[in-house]
CHARMM internal coordinates of N, CA and C (Angstrom, degrees):
IC EDIT
DIST 1 N 1 CA 1.4538
DIST 1 CA 1 C 1.5319
ANGL 1 N 1 CA 1 C 108.58
DIST 1 C 2 N 1.3163
ANGL 1 CA 1 C 2 N 119.42
DIHE 1 N 1 CA 1 C 2 N 125.06
DIST 2 N 2 CA 1.4702
ANGL 1 C 2 N 2 CA 122.07
DIHE 1 CA 1 C 2 N 2 CA -179.27
DIST 2 CA 2 C 1.5290
ANGL 2 N 2 CA 2 C 111.46
DIHE 1 C 2 N 2 CA 2 C -70.03
DIST 2 C 3 N 1.3276
ANGL 2 CA 2 C 3 N 113.86
DIHE 2 N 2 CA 2 C 3 N 156.58
DIST 3 N 3 CA 1.4636
ANGL 2 C 3 N 3 CA 119.76
DIHE 2 CA 2 C 3 N 3 CA 176.92
DIST 3 CA 3 C 1.5183
ANGL 3 N 3 CA 3 C 109.97
DIHE 2 C 3 N 3 CA 3 C -73.43
DIST 3 C 4 N 1.3393
ANGL 3 CA 3 C 4 N 117.99
DIHE 3 N 3 CA 3 C 4 N 144.45
DIST 4 N 4 CA 1.4683
ANGL 3 C 4 N 4 CA 119.85
DIHE 3 CA 3 C 4 N 4 CA 175.33
DIST 4 CA 4 C 1.5286
ANGL 4 N 4 CA 4 C 110.26
DIHE 3 C 4 N 4 CA 4 C -65.93
DIST 4 C 5 N 1.3357
ANGL 4 CA 4 C 5 N 118.03
DIHE 4 N 4 CA 4 C 5 N 148.82
DIST 5 N 5 CA 1.4691
ANGL 4 C 5 N 5 CA 121.47
DIHE 4 CA 4 C 5 N 5 CA -177.56
DIST 5 CA 5 C 1.5233
ANGL 5 N 5 CA 5 C 113.94
DIHE 4 C 5 N 5 CA 5 C -54.65
DIST 5 C 6 N 1.3287
ANGL 5 CA 5 C 6 N 118.38
DIHE 5 N 5 CA 5 C 6 N -36.83
DIST 6 N 6 CA 1.4656
ANGL 5 C 6 N 6 CA 119.45
DIHE 5 CA 5 C 6 N 6 CA -178.62
DIST 6 CA 6 C 1.5308
ANGL 6 N 6 CA 6 C 111.52
DIHE 5 C 6 N 6 CA 6 C -65.98
DIST 6 C 7 N 1.3268
ANGL 6 CA 6 C 7 N 117.73
DIHE 6 N 6 CA 6 C 7 N -31.81
DIST 7 N 7 CA 1.4668
ANGL 6 C 7 N 7 CA 121.13
DIHE 6 CA 6 C 7 N 7 CA 176.77
DIST 7 CA 7 C 1.5209
ANGL 7 N 7 CA 7 C 110.27
DIHE 6 C 7 N 7 CA 7 C -68.11
DIST 7 C 8 N 1.3188
ANGL 7 CA 7 C 8 N 116.72
DIHE 7 N 7 CA 7 C 8 N -43.78
DIST 8 N 8 CA 1.4683
ANGL 7 C 8 N 8 CA 121.35
DIHE 7 CA 7 C 8 N 8 CA 179.47
DIST 8 CA 8 C 1.5199
ANGL 8 N 8 CA 8 C 110.09
DIHE 7 C 8 N 8 CA 8 C -64.18
DIST 8 C 9 N 1.3326
ANGL 8 CA 8 C 9 N 117.79
DIHE 8 N 8 CA 8 C 9 N -44.49
DIST 9 N 9 CA 1.4657
ANGL 8 C 9 N 9 CA 121.34
DIHE 8 CA 8 C 9 N 9 CA 179.66
DIST 9 CA 9 C 1.5232
ANGL 9 N 9 CA 9 C 111.37
DIHE 8 C 9 N 9 CA 9 C -62.07
DIST 9 C 10 N 1.3241
ANGL 9 CA 9 C 10 N 117.14
DIHE 9 N 9 CA 9 C 10 N -40.83
DIST 10 N 10 CA 1.4668
ANGL 9 C 10 N 10 CA 121.11
DIHE 9 CA 9 C 10 N 10 CA 179.28
DIST 10 CA 10 C 1.5186
ANGL 10 N 10 CA 10 C 110.75
DIHE 9 C 10 N 10 CA 10 C -64.78
DIST 10 C 11 N 1.3305
ANGL 10 CA 10 C 11 N 117.13
DIHE 10 N 10 CA 10 C 11 N -44.52
DIST 11 N 11 CA 1.4662
ANGL 10 C 11 N 11 CA 120.70
DIHE 10 CA 10 C 11 N 11 CA -179.95
DIST 11 CA 11 C 1.5236
ANGL 11 N 11 CA 11 C 110.66
DIHE 10 C 11 N 11 CA 11 C -64.85
DIST 11 C 12 N 1.3233
ANGL 11 CA 11 C 12 N 117.93
DIHE 11 N 11 CA 11 C 12 N -40.76
DIST 12 N 12 CA 1.4611
ANGL 11 C 12 N 12 CA 121.67
DIHE 11 CA 11 C 12 N 12 CA 178.76
DIST 12 CA 12 C 1.5201
ANGL 12 N 12 CA 12 C 110.73
DIHE 11 C 12 N 12 CA 12 C -63.80
DIST 12 C 13 N 1.3154
ANGL 12 CA 12 C 13 N 117.27
DIHE 12 N 12 CA 12 C 13 N -43.41
DIST 13 N 13 CA 1.4656
ANGL 12 C 13 N 13 CA 121.65
DIHE 12 CA 12 C 13 N 13 CA 178.29
DIST 13 CA 13 C 1.5223
ANGL 13 N 13 CA 13 C 110.55
DIHE 12 C 13 N 13 CA 13 C -63.16
DIST 13 C 14 N 1.3209
ANGL 13 CA 13 C 14 N 117.44
DIHE 13 N 13 CA 13 C 14 N -44.07
DIST 14 N 14 CA 1.4636
ANGL 13 C 14 N 14 CA 121.27
DIHE 13 CA 13 C 14 N 14 CA 179.16
DIST 14 CA 14 C 1.5239
ANGL 14 N 14 CA 14 C 111.37
DIHE 13 C 14 N 14 CA 14 C -62.77
DIST 14 C 15 N 1.3331
ANGL 14 CA 14 C 15 N 117.90
DIHE 14 N 14 CA 14 C 15 N -40.08
DIST 15 N 15 CA 1.4643
ANGL 14 C 15 N 15 CA 121.39
DIHE 14 CA 14 C 15 N 15 CA 178.62
DIST 15 CA 15 C 1.5235
ANGL 15 N 15 CA 15 C 110.71
DIHE 14 C 15 N 15 CA 15 C -65.96
DIST 15 C 16 N 1.3172
ANGL 15 CA 15 C 16 N 117.55
DIHE 15 N 15 CA 15 C 16 N -41.27
DIST 16 N 16 CA 1.4656
ANGL 15 C 16 N 16 CA 121.34
DIHE 15 CA 15 C 16 N 16 CA 179.31
DIST 16 CA 16 C 1.5226
ANGL 16 N 16 CA 16 C 110.77
DIHE 15 C 16 N 16 CA 16 C -64.47
DIST 16 C 17 N 1.3195
ANGL 16 CA 16 C 17 N 117.38
DIHE 16 N 16 CA 16 C 17 N -41.82
DIST 17 N 17 CA 1.4677
ANGL 16 C 17 N 17 CA 120.89
DIHE 16 CA 16 C 17 N 17 CA 178.72
DIST 17 CA 17 C 1.5227
ANGL 17 N 17 CA 17 C 111.31
DIHE 16 C 17 N 17 CA 17 C -65.76
DIST 17 C 18 N 1.3196
ANGL 17 CA 17 C 18 N 117.47
DIHE 17 N 17 CA 17 C 18 N -39.81
DIST 18 N 18 CA 1.4657
ANGL 17 C 18 N 18 CA 121.17
DIHE 17 CA 17 C 18 N 18 CA 178.97
DIST 18 CA 18 C 1.5210
ANGL 18 N 18 CA 18 C 110.62
DIHE 17 C 18 N 18 CA 18 C -65.01
DIST 18 C 19 N 1.3241
ANGL 18 CA 18 C 19 N 117.36
DIHE 18 N 18 CA 18 C 19 N -42.04
DIST 19 N 19 CA 1.4621
ANGL 18 C 19 N 19 CA 121.18
DIHE 18 CA 18 C 19 N 19 CA 178.63
DIST 19 CA 19 C 1.5192
ANGL 19 N 19 CA 19 C 110.47
DIHE 18 C 19 N 19 CA 19 C -64.68
DIST 19 C 20 N 1.3176
ANGL 19 CA 19 C 20 N 117.27
DIHE 19 N 19 CA 19 C 20 N -44.21
DIST 20 N 20 CA 1.4641
ANGL 19 C 20 N 20 CA 122.01
DIHE 19 CA 19 C 20 N 20 CA -179.76
DIST 20 CA 20 C 1.5311
ANGL 20 N 20 CA 20 C 110.42
DIHE 19 C 20 N 20 CA 20 C -62.27
DIST 20 C 21 N 1.3240
ANGL 20 CA 20 C 21 N 118.07
DIHE 20 N 20 CA 20 C 21 N -44.81
DIST 21 N 21 CA 1.4610
ANGL 20 C 21 N 21 CA 120.52
DIHE 20 CA 20 C 21 N 21 CA -178.95
DIST 21 CA 21 C 1.5207
ANGL 21 N 21 CA 21 C 111.28
DIHE 20 C 21 N 21 CA 21 C -69.26
DIST 21 C 22 N 1.3202
ANGL 21 CA 21 C 22 N 117.68
DIHE 21 N 21 CA 21 C 22 N -29.41
DIST 22 N 22 CA 1.4696
ANGL 21 C 22 N 22 CA 121.52
DIHE 21 CA 21 C 22 N 22 CA 178.60
DIST 22 CA 22 C 1.5265
ANGL 22 N 22 CA 22 C 110.72
DIHE 21 C 22 N 22 CA 22 C -66.96
DIST 22 C 23 N 1.3115
ANGL 22 CA 22 C 23 N 117.75
DIHE 22 N 22 CA 22 C 23 N -29.39
DIST 23 N 23 CA 1.4626
ANGL 22 C 23 N 23 CA 122.32
DIHE 22 CA 22 C 23 N 23 CA -176.87
DIST 23 CA 23 C 1.5276
ANGL 23 N 23 CA 23 C 113.09
DIHE 22 C 23 N 23 CA 23 C -102.52
DIST 23 C 24 N 1.3193
ANGL 23 CA 23 C 24 N 118.01
DIHE 23 N 23 CA 23 C 24 N 5.19
DIST 24 N 24 CA 1.4574
ANGL 23 C 24 N 24 CA 122.16
DIHE 23 CA 23 C 24 N 24 CA -177.10
DIST 24 CA 24 C 1.5243
ANGL 24 N 24 CA 24 C 110.65
DIHE 23 C 24 N 24 CA 24 C -98.02
DIST 24 C 25 N 1.3083
ANGL 24 CA 24 C 25 N 115.80
DIHE 24 N 24 CA 24 C 25 N 142.24
DIST 25 N 25 CA 1.4669
ANGL 24 C 25 N 25 CA 122.96
DIHE 24 CA 24 C 25 N 25 CA 179.61
DIST 25 CA 25 C 1.5281
ANGL 25 N 25 CA 25 C 110.88
DIHE 24 C 25 N 25 CA 25 C -49.84
DIST 25 C 26 N 1.3403
ANGL 25 CA 25 C 26 N 116.06
DIHE 25 N 25 CA 25 C 26 N 132.28
DIST 26 N 26 CA 1.4634
ANGL 25 C 26 N 26 CA 120.19
DIHE 25 CA 25 C 26 N 26 CA -179.11
DIST 26 CA 26 C 1.5233
ANGL 26 N 26 CA 26 C 112.68
DIHE 25 C 26 N 26 CA 26 C -71.60
DIST 26 C 27 N 1.3314
ANGL 26 CA 26 C 27 N 117.60
DIHE 26 N 26 CA 26 C 27 N -16.82
DIST 27 N 27 CA 1.4637
ANGL 26 C 27 N 27 CA 120.87
DIHE 26 CA 26 C 27 N 27 CA -178.55
DIST 27 CA 27 C 1.5274
ANGL 27 N 27 CA 27 C 111.84
DIHE 26 C 27 N 27 CA 27 C -91.98
DIST 27 C 28 N 1.3316
ANGL 27 CA 27 C 28 N 117.27
DIHE 27 N 27 CA 27 C 28 N -59.70
DIST 28 N 28 CA 1.4735
ANGL 27 C 28 N 28 CA 119.93
DIHE 27 CA 27 C 28 N 28 CA -176.03
DIST 28 CA 28 C 1.5281
ANGL 28 N 28 CA 28 C 112.84
DIHE 27 C 28 N 28 CA 28 C -88.33
DIST 28 C 29 N 1.3225
ANGL 28 CA 28 C 29 N 117.01
DIHE 28 N 28 CA 28 C 29 N -21.71
DIST 29 N 29 CA 1.4648
ANGL 28 C 29 N 29 CA 123.24
DIHE 28 CA 28 C 29 N 29 CA -179.24
DIST 29 CA 29 C 1.5325
ANGL 29 N 29 CA 29 C 112.85
DIHE 28 C 29 N 29 CA 29 C 57.43
DIST 29 C 30 N 1.3431
ANGL 29 CA 29 C 30 N 116.06
DIHE 29 N 29 CA 29 C 30 N 28.53
DIST 30 N 30 CA 1.4608
ANGL 29 C 30 N 30 CA 120.68
DIHE 29 CA 29 C 30 N 30 CA 179.81
DIST 30 CA 30 C 1.5205
ANGL 30 N 30 CA 30 C 112.11
DIHE 29 C 30 N 30 CA 30 C -124.83
DIST 30 C 31 N 1.3205
ANGL 30 CA 30 C 31 N 116.66
DIHE 30 N 30 CA 30 C 31 N -46.23
DIST 31 N 31 CA 1.4635
ANGL 30 C 31 N 31 CA 121.33
DIHE 30 CA 30 C 31 N 31 CA -175.51
DIST 31 CA 31 C 1.5276
ANGL 31 N 31 CA 31 C 110.21
DIHE 30 C 31 N 31 CA 31 C -97.76
DIST 31 C 32 N 1.3360
ANGL 31 CA 31 C 32 N 117.14
DIHE 31 N 31 CA 31 C 32 N 159.70
DIST 32 N 32 CA 1.4676
ANGL 31 C 32 N 32 CA 119.82
DIHE 31 CA 31 C 32 N 32 CA 179.79
DIST 32 CA 32 C 1.5255
ANGL 32 N 32 CA 32 C 112.26
DIHE 31 C 32 N 32 CA 32 C -70.89
DIST 32 C 33 N 1.3286
ANGL 32 CA 32 C 33 N 115.61
DIHE 32 N 32 CA 32 C 33 N 148.33
DIST 33 N 33 CA 1.4671
ANGL 32 C 33 N 33 CA 121.61
DIHE 32 CA 32 C 33 N 33 CA 173.99
DIST 33 CA 33 C 1.5238
ANGL 33 N 33 CA 33 C 107.80
DIHE 32 C 33 N 33 CA 33 C -69.35
DIST 33 C 34 N 1.3171
ANGL 33 CA 33 C 34 N 116.92
DIHE 33 N 33 CA 33 C 34 N 126.58
DIST 34 N 34 CA 1.4636
ANGL 33 C 34 N 34 CA 120.78
DIHE 33 CA 33 C 34 N 34 CA 177.81
DIST 34 CA 34 C 1.5175
ANGL 34 N 34 CA 34 C 112.12
DIHE 33 C 34 N 34 CA 34 C -134.25
DIST 34 C 35 N 1.3220
ANGL 34 CA 34 C 35 N 117.36
DIHE 34 N 34 CA 34 C 35 N -7.34
DIST 35 N 35 CA 1.4575
ANGL 34 C 35 N 35 CA 120.66
DIHE 34 CA 34 C 35 N 35 CA -173.68
DIST 35 CA 35 C 1.5273
ANGL 35 N 35 CA 35 C 111.50
DIHE 34 C 35 N 35 CA 35 C -111.16
DIST 35 C 36 N 1.3371
ANGL 35 CA 35 C 36 N 114.68
DIHE 35 N 35 CA 35 C 36 N 124.39
DIST 36 N 36 CA 1.4559
ANGL 35 C 36 N 36 CA 122.57
DIHE 35 CA 35 C 36 N 36 CA 178.68
DIST 36 CA 36 C 1.5183
ANGL 36 N 36 CA 36 C 108.69
DIHE 35 C 36 N 36 CA 36 C -93.66
DIST 36 C 37 N 1.3157
ANGL 36 CA 36 C 37 N 116.48
DIHE 36 N 36 CA 36 C 37 N 124.85
DIST 37 N 37 CA 1.4586
ANGL 36 C 37 N 37 CA 121.61
DIHE 36 CA 36 C 37 N 37 CA -177.49
DIST 37 CA 37 C 1.5275
ANGL 37 N 37 CA 37 C 109.64
DIHE 36 C 37 N 37 CA 37 C -95.36
DIST 37 C 38 N 1.3179
ANGL 37 CA 37 C 38 N 115.81
DIHE 37 N 37 CA 37 C 38 N 135.00
DIST 38 N 38 CA 1.4641
ANGL 37 C 38 N 38 CA 120.90
DIHE 37 CA 37 C 38 N 38 CA 178.89
DIST 38 CA 38 C 1.5195
ANGL 38 N 38 CA 38 C 109.19
DIHE 37 C 38 N 38 CA 38 C -118.47
DIST 38 C 39 N 1.2965
ANGL 38 CA 38 C 39 N 119.76
DIHE 38 N 38 CA 38 C 39 N 144.83
DIST 39 N 39 CA 1.4550
ANGL 38 C 39 N 39 CA 128.26
DIHE 38 CA 38 C 39 N 39 CA 16.30
DIST 39 CA 39 C 1.5250
ANGL 39 N 39 CA 39 C 115.30
DIHE 38 C 39 N 39 CA 39 C -91.21
DIST 39 C 40 N 1.3243
ANGL 39 CA 39 C 40 N 120.41
DIHE 39 N 39 CA 39 C 40 N -2.32
DIST 40 N 40 CA 1.4681
ANGL 39 C 40 N 40 CA 121.41
DIHE 39 CA 39 C 40 N 40 CA -174.00
DIST 40 CA 40 C 1.5288
ANGL 40 N 40 CA 40 C 113.73
DIHE 39 C 40 N 40 CA 40 C -76.41
DIST 40 C 41 N 1.3257
ANGL 40 CA 40 C 41 N 117.53
DIHE 40 N 40 CA 40 C 41 N -19.35
DIST 41 N 41 CA 1.4737
ANGL 40 C 41 N 41 CA 123.37
DIHE 40 CA 40 C 41 N 41 CA 179.09
DIST 41 CA 41 C 1.5233
ANGL 41 N 41 CA 41 C 114.02
DIHE 40 C 41 N 41 CA 41 C 67.37
DIST 41 C 42 N 1.3211
ANGL 41 CA 41 C 42 N 117.54
DIHE 41 N 41 CA 41 C 42 N 26.45
DIST 42 N 42 CA 1.4600
ANGL 41 C 42 N 42 CA 119.89
DIHE 41 CA 41 C 42 N 42 CA 174.97
DIST 42 CA 42 C 1.5266
ANGL 42 N 42 CA 42 C 109.95
DIHE 41 C 42 N 42 CA 42 C -84.27
DIST 42 C 43 N 1.3157
ANGL 42 CA 42 C 43 N 115.29
DIHE 42 N 42 CA 42 C 43 N 132.08
DIST 43 N 43 CA 1.4598
ANGL 42 C 43 N 43 CA 121.78
DIHE 42 CA 42 C 43 N 43 CA 170.64
DIST 43 CA 43 C 1.5212
ANGL 43 N 43 CA 43 C 104.15
DIHE 42 C 43 N 43 CA 43 C -89.52
DIST 43 C 44 N 1.3336
ANGL 43 CA 43 C 44 N 116.70
DIHE 43 N 43 CA 43 C 44 N 97.90
DIST 44 N 44 CA 1.4603
ANGL 43 C 44 N 44 CA 119.08
DIHE 43 CA 43 C 44 N 44 CA -165.01
DIST 44 CA 44 C 1.5139
ANGL 44 N 44 CA 44 C 115.95
DIHE 43 C 44 N 44 CA 44 C -127.23
DIST 44 C 45 N 1.3283
ANGL 44 CA 44 C 45 N 118.92
DIHE 44 N 44 CA 44 C 45 N -14.18
DIST 45 N 45 CA 1.4629
ANGL 44 C 45 N 45 CA 117.78
DIHE 44 CA 44 C 45 N 45 CA -169.68
DIST 45 CA 45 C 1.5223
ANGL 45 N 45 CA 45 C 112.54
DIHE 44 C 45 N 45 CA 45 C -145.80
DIST 45 C 46 N 1.3119
ANGL 45 CA 45 C 46 N 114.36
DIHE 45 N 45 CA 45 C 46 N 161.91
DIST 46 N 46 CA 1.4615
ANGL 45 C 46 N 46 CA 121.05
DIHE 45 CA 45 C 46 N 46 CA 172.38
DIST 46 CA 46 C 1.5343
ANGL 46 N 46 CA 46 C 108.61
DIHE 45 C 46 N 46 CA 46 C -87.23
DIST 46 C 47 N 1.3099
ANGL 46 CA 46 C 47 N 116.22
DIHE 46 N 46 CA 46 C 47 N 170.19
DIST 47 N 47 CA 1.4656
ANGL 46 C 47 N 47 CA 120.91
DIHE 46 CA 46 C 47 N 47 CA -177.38
DIST 47 CA 47 C 1.5309
ANGL 47 N 47 CA 47 C 112.14
DIHE 46 C 47 N 47 CA 47 C -63.17
DIST 47 C 48 N 1.3188
ANGL 47 CA 47 C 48 N 117.42
DIHE 47 N 47 CA 47 C 48 N -36.68
DIST 48 N 48 CA 1.4629
ANGL 47 C 48 N 48 CA 120.51
DIHE 47 CA 47 C 48 N 48 CA -178.30
DIST 48 CA 48 C 1.5285
ANGL 48 N 48 CA 48 C 111.41
DIHE 47 C 48 N 48 CA 48 C -69.45
DIST 48 C 49 N 1.3109
ANGL 48 CA 48 C 49 N 117.85
DIHE 48 N 48 CA 48 C 49 N -43.26
DIST 49 N 49 CA 1.4680
ANGL 48 C 49 N 49 CA 120.98
DIHE 48 CA 48 C 49 N 49 CA -176.54
DIST 49 CA 49 C 1.5220
ANGL 49 N 49 CA 49 C 112.87
DIHE 48 C 49 N 49 CA 49 C -75.17
DIST 49 C 50 N 1.3264
ANGL 49 CA 49 C 50 N 117.74
DIHE 49 N 49 CA 49 C 50 N -31.06
DIST 50 N 50 CA 1.4644
ANGL 49 C 50 N 50 CA 119.92
DIHE 49 CA 49 C 50 N 50 CA -175.90
DIST 50 CA 50 C 1.5247
ANGL 50 N 50 CA 50 C 111.65
DIHE 49 C 50 N 50 CA 50 C -66.70
DIST 50 C 51 N 1.3135
ANGL 50 CA 50 C 51 N 117.69
DIHE 50 N 50 CA 50 C 51 N -22.11
DIST 51 N 51 CA 1.4677
ANGL 50 C 51 N 51 CA 121.22
DIHE 50 CA 50 C 51 N 51 CA -179.21
DIST 51 CA 51 C 1.5276
ANGL 51 N 51 CA 51 C 112.11
DIHE 50 C 51 N 51 CA 51 C -60.21
DIST 51 C 52 N 1.3248
ANGL 51 CA 51 C 52 N 117.30
DIHE 51 N 51 CA 51 C 52 N -28.73
DIST 52 N 52 CA 1.4649
ANGL 51 C 52 N 52 CA 121.47
DIHE 51 CA 51 C 52 N 52 CA -178.38
DIST 52 CA 52 C 1.5291
ANGL 52 N 52 CA 52 C 113.58
DIHE 51 C 52 N 52 CA 52 C -100.15
DIST 52 C 53 N 1.3347
ANGL 52 CA 52 C 53 N 118.04
DIHE 52 N 52 CA 52 C 53 N 6.77
DIST 53 N 53 CA 1.4636
ANGL 52 C 53 N 53 CA 121.05
DIHE 52 CA 52 C 53 N 53 CA -174.90
DIST 53 CA 53 C 1.5154
ANGL 53 N 53 CA 53 C 112.52
DIHE 52 C 53 N 53 CA 53 C -94.32
DIST 53 C 54 N 1.3000
ANGL 53 CA 53 C 54 N 115.50
DIHE 53 N 53 CA 53 C 54 N 133.01
DIST 54 N 54 CA 1.4625
ANGL 53 C 54 N 54 CA 120.63
DIHE 53 CA 53 C 54 N 54 CA 170.66
DIST 54 CA 54 C 1.5264
ANGL 54 N 54 CA 54 C 109.77
DIHE 53 C 54 N 54 CA 54 C -114.41
DIST 54 C 55 N 1.3461
ANGL 54 CA 54 C 55 N 116.09
DIHE 54 N 54 CA 54 C 55 N -19.16
DIST 55 N 55 CA 1.4625
ANGL 54 C 55 N 55 CA 121.85
DIHE 54 CA 54 C 55 N 55 CA 178.07
DIST 55 CA 55 C 1.5239
ANGL 55 N 55 CA 55 C 109.45
DIHE 54 C 55 N 55 CA 55 C -129.60
DIST 55 C 56 N 1.3156
ANGL 55 CA 55 C 56 N 115.76
DIHE 55 N 55 CA 55 C 56 N 148.41
DIST 56 N 56 CA 1.4613
ANGL 55 C 56 N 56 CA 121.36
DIHE 55 CA 55 C 56 N 56 CA 177.60
DIST 56 CA 56 C 1.5294
ANGL 56 N 56 CA 56 C 109.45
DIHE 55 C 56 N 56 CA 56 C -66.35
DIST 56 C 57 N 1.3433
ANGL 56 CA 56 C 57 N 117.97
DIHE 56 N 56 CA 56 C 57 N 131.15
DIST 57 N 57 CA 1.4633
ANGL 56 C 57 N 57 CA 120.11
DIHE 56 CA 56 C 57 N 57 CA 179.42
DIST 57 CA 57 C 1.5260
ANGL 57 N 57 CA 57 C 113.07
DIHE 56 C 57 N 57 CA 57 C -72.23
DIST 57 C 58 N 1.3290
ANGL 57 CA 57 C 58 N 116.96
DIHE 57 N 57 CA 57 C 58 N -12.72
DIST 58 N 58 CA 1.4591
ANGL 57 C 58 N 58 CA 120.04
DIHE 57 CA 57 C 58 N 58 CA -178.56
DIST 58 CA 58 C 1.5278
ANGL 58 N 58 CA 58 C 113.12
DIHE 57 C 58 N 58 CA 58 C -93.52
DIST 58 C 59 N 1.3474
ANGL 58 CA 58 C 59 N 117.22
DIHE 58 N 58 CA 58 C 59 N -36.27
DIST 59 N 59 CA 1.4690
ANGL 58 C 59 N 59 CA 119.50
DIHE 58 CA 58 C 59 N 59 CA -175.40
DIST 59 CA 59 C 1.5281
ANGL 59 N 59 CA 59 C 113.53
DIHE 58 C 59 N 59 CA 59 C -128.64
DIST 59 C 60 N 1.3179
ANGL 59 CA 59 C 60 N 117.52
DIHE 59 N 59 CA 59 C 60 N -5.35
DIST 60 N 60 CA 1.4756
ANGL 59 C 60 N 60 CA 124.31
DIHE 59 CA 59 C 60 N 60 CA 178.38
DIST 60 CA 60 C 1.5243
ANGL 60 N 60 CA 60 C 115.08
DIHE 59 C 60 N 60 CA 60 C 70.10
DIST 60 C 61 N 1.3399
ANGL 60 CA 60 C 61 N 117.99
DIHE 60 N 60 CA 60 C 61 N 10.89
DIST 61 N 61 CA 1.4640
ANGL 60 C 61 N 61 CA 119.39
DIHE 60 CA 60 C 61 N 61 CA 175.46
DIST 61 CA 61 C 1.5241
ANGL 61 N 61 CA 61 C 109.50
DIHE 60 C 61 N 61 CA 61 C -71.90
DIST 61 C 62 N 1.3277
ANGL 61 CA 61 C 62 N 115.93
DIHE 61 N 61 CA 61 C 62 N 149.77
DIST 62 N 62 CA 1.4564
ANGL 61 C 62 N 62 CA 121.34
DIHE 61 CA 61 C 62 N 62 CA 177.71
DIST 62 CA 62 C 1.5223
ANGL 62 N 62 CA 62 C 109.29
DIHE 61 C 62 N 62 CA 62 C -67.94
DIST 62 C 63 N 1.3193
ANGL 62 CA 62 C 63 N 116.52
DIHE 62 N 62 CA 62 C 63 N 131.92
DIST 63 N 63 CA 1.4654
ANGL 62 C 63 N 63 CA 121.99
DIHE 62 CA 62 C 63 N 63 CA -179.91
DIST 63 CA 63 C 1.5253
ANGL 63 N 63 CA 63 C 108.67
DIHE 62 C 63 N 63 CA 63 C -84.58
DIST 63 C 64 N 1.3324
ANGL 63 CA 63 C 64 N 116.05
DIHE 63 N 63 CA 63 C 64 N 123.90
DIST 64 N 64 CA 1.4619
ANGL 63 C 64 N 64 CA 120.23
DIHE 63 CA 63 C 64 N 64 CA 179.36
DIST 64 CA 64 C 1.5248
ANGL 64 N 64 CA 64 C 111.95
DIHE 63 C 64 N 64 CA 64 C -105.22
DIST 64 C 65 N 1.3337
ANGL 64 CA 64 C 65 N 116.21
DIHE 64 N 64 CA 64 C 65 N -20.85
DIST 65 N 65 CA 1.4623
ANGL 64 C 65 N 65 CA 120.49
DIHE 64 CA 64 C 65 N 65 CA -178.04
DIST 65 CA 65 C 1.5244
ANGL 65 N 65 CA 65 C 108.16
DIHE 64 C 65 N 65 CA 65 C -156.96
DIST 65 C 66 N 1.3208
ANGL 65 CA 65 C 66 N 116.14
DIHE 65 N 65 CA 65 C 66 N 150.86
DIST 66 N 66 CA 1.4612
ANGL 65 C 66 N 66 CA 121.67
DIHE 65 CA 65 C 66 N 66 CA 178.75
DIST 66 CA 66 C 1.5218
ANGL 66 N 66 CA 66 C 108.15
DIHE 65 C 66 N 66 CA 66 C -130.42
DIST 66 C 67 N 1.3316
ANGL 66 CA 66 C 67 N 115.93
DIHE 66 N 66 CA 66 C 67 N 134.36
DIST 67 N 67 CA 1.4610
ANGL 66 C 67 N 67 CA 121.31
DIHE 66 CA 66 C 67 N 67 CA 177.80
DIST 67 CA 67 C 1.5209
ANGL 67 N 67 CA 67 C 109.59
DIHE 66 C 67 N 67 CA 67 C -119.90
DIST 67 C 68 N 1.3338
ANGL 67 CA 67 C 68 N 116.63
DIHE 67 N 67 CA 67 C 68 N 135.28
DIST 68 N 68 CA 1.4643
ANGL 67 C 68 N 68 CA 120.66
DIHE 67 CA 67 C 68 N 68 CA 175.22
DIST 68 CA 68 C 1.5285
ANGL 68 N 68 CA 68 C 107.89
DIHE 67 C 68 N 68 CA 68 C -80.50
DIST 68 C 69 N 1.3096
ANGL 68 CA 68 C 69 N 116.54
DIHE 68 N 68 CA 68 C 69 N 133.74
DIST 69 N 69 CA 1.4597
ANGL 68 C 69 N 69 CA 121.28
DIHE 68 CA 68 C 69 N 69 CA 178.99
DIST 69 CA 69 C 1.5236
ANGL 69 N 69 CA 69 C 109.68
DIHE 68 C 69 N 69 CA 69 C -111.20
DIST 69 C 70 N 1.3035
ANGL 69 CA 69 C 70 N 114.75
DIHE 69 N 69 CA 69 C 70 N 157.70
DIST 70 N 70 CA 1.4635
ANGL 69 C 70 N 70 CA 121.90
DIHE 69 CA 69 C 70 N 70 CA 177.42
DIST 70 CA 70 C 1.5146
ANGL 70 N 70 CA 70 C 106.95
DIHE 69 C 70 N 70 CA 70 C -128.11
DIST 70 C 71 N 1.3079
ANGL 70 CA 70 C 71 N 116.26
DIHE 70 N 70 CA 70 C 71 N 106.94
DIST 71 N 71 CA 1.4571
ANGL 70 C 71 N 71 CA 121.18
DIHE 70 CA 70 C 71 N 71 CA -177.84
DIST 71 CA 71 C 1.5208
ANGL 71 N 71 CA 71 C 108.48
DIHE 70 C 71 N 71 CA 71 C -96.99
DIST 71 C 72 N 1.3267
ANGL 71 CA 71 C 72 N 114.90
DIHE 71 N 71 CA 71 C 72 N 122.01
DIST 72 N 72 CA 1.4664
ANGL 71 C 72 N 72 CA 119.33
DIHE 71 CA 71 C 72 N 72 CA -178.96
DIST 72 CA 72 C 1.5077
ANGL 72 N 72 CA 72 C 110.55
DIHE 71 C 72 N 72 CA 72 C -119.92
END
COOR INIT
IC SEED 1 N 1 CA 1 C
IC BUILD
């Protein structure tokens, strides 16, 4: 028996929101994550927000280096 259209639409919307939030800056929640924090290796912030970070927002480790990433 196939799923009703409203179930499929809800699941698709939920998947899109989860993907969007996974790639969104943990600080501003508006721009995409592009900055990799070291030594913890968390991809956690956008370029604008990382300028004010001394600790990773995900694990609280001290940030010693930041690398810009390009996700394609």
